[in-house]
N, C-alpha and C positions, 0 to 999 in steps of 0.2 A: 590524454589520460582518461581512463574509464572511471565512473564512479556509479555506485548503486544508491539510489534514492528509495527510501523505504517509508511508507506510510502505515501507521499502526491503527488497529481497530479492536473492537470487542464484540461478543455475541449480542449484547444488548443493542448496539448500533446496528448491526446485520439485521436484527429482528425489527427494529424501528423502520429501517430503510425499505424492508420487504413488506411492510404492512402487518406483520404479526403482532405488533404493539398497538393496542387500541388507542393509546394517546400519543401516537407518533407525531413528532414535529416535522418529519419529513413528507412535505407535500409532494404532489406530482410536479408541480412547477419547480420546486427546488430540486427534485431529482433531475429533471430535464436540464436545469441550469448546471448542476454538477456534471452531468454527462457532457454537455456543450463545452463546459470550461476545460474538461480533460481532453475532449476530442480535439479542441483548437490547439491546446498545448502540444499534444502529440503530433499533430499535423505540422506545426511550426517546427518542432524538433526534427521531424523526419525530413521536411523541406531543407533544413539547414545541414543535414547529414549528421546530426548529433545523437539521433535515437538509435540505440542498439536493440532494445527491447522494452516492452512495458505490459504489465499484466495486472489485472485485479485478480484477487484469489477469492475462492469460496468461503463461506462462513466457518468460523472456528469450529462449529459443531460437526463439520464434515472432515475434519483433520484425523488423522491416525498417528498414534505414536509407535515407533518400531524400535525394538531393542532385539538383542539376540541371546539365546541360551543354547549351549552346546552347538553352536553354528546354525542354529535354526531361528528364523524370525519369530518374535513375539509382537503380536499387534494388538493394540488397545485403542479405544476411542478416546478423544481428549475430554478432559473434565474441565470445562471453562465455567468459571463464575462470571458474573457480569462485568466485574472490573478488571478481568485478566486481559491485558492487551496483547495482541498477537500481529504478525504482519498481514496486513490487509491487501496490499498492493506494492508494486515496485516499478521503478524505471532503471535501465542501465543506459547511461549516456556516455558518449565519448566526446569530450570537451577540451578546450584549450587549457583550462586550469580550474582549480577549486572555487574561484570566485564565480566562474560561470555556473558550476554545479550548484553553489548556493543560491544564485539568482534563479535558477529553474526550481529548485526546492521552495523558494519563497513563493513563487507562482503556483506550485502545487498547493501550498498552505493557504493561498488566498482563494480557494474554491469556495463557492457558495455553500453555506451550512445554515441550519436552523438558528434562530436568535437564541442565545444562551448555551448553545452547544460548545462543549470544551474540545476544541481540534487539537489533537496531539501534534507535537513537532514532527517534521519530516527528517528522518535520519539520513545523513549523507556520509558515505564510507567510500574511500578510494578503492579501486581494484587494481592491485600492482600487476604490471606486465609480468607475464611468466608465471602467475600464481601468487598465492599468499606468502608473504615474508614471515618467517618465525623469529 
């Protein structure tokens, strides 16, 4: 069964991680630890044949909102406050059952973060065979 594991983030966290915030708790050592943790997890999932795809996404400030009017796209930049959470990255895994997907999500959530950082939960959603069920 396939599952999508989604990790959330906000613009303030992206700014802190990229050094745009003067008082950022994200040190180079923590960043290396985070990348090592995620790299090891991705390698393990790939070796077990469970990894379908995994991607980190760009900052929310780079997102575009697309609607349509008279069949033509209307594009606007996202307006993100510091507290607005958006999708920051995801994994698509193909695993035996929900318990394994939850186990992987717990490993994602155990990634090193600065002391006091409120780490949002990892969202786990099944991907039904043949598309979404309505």
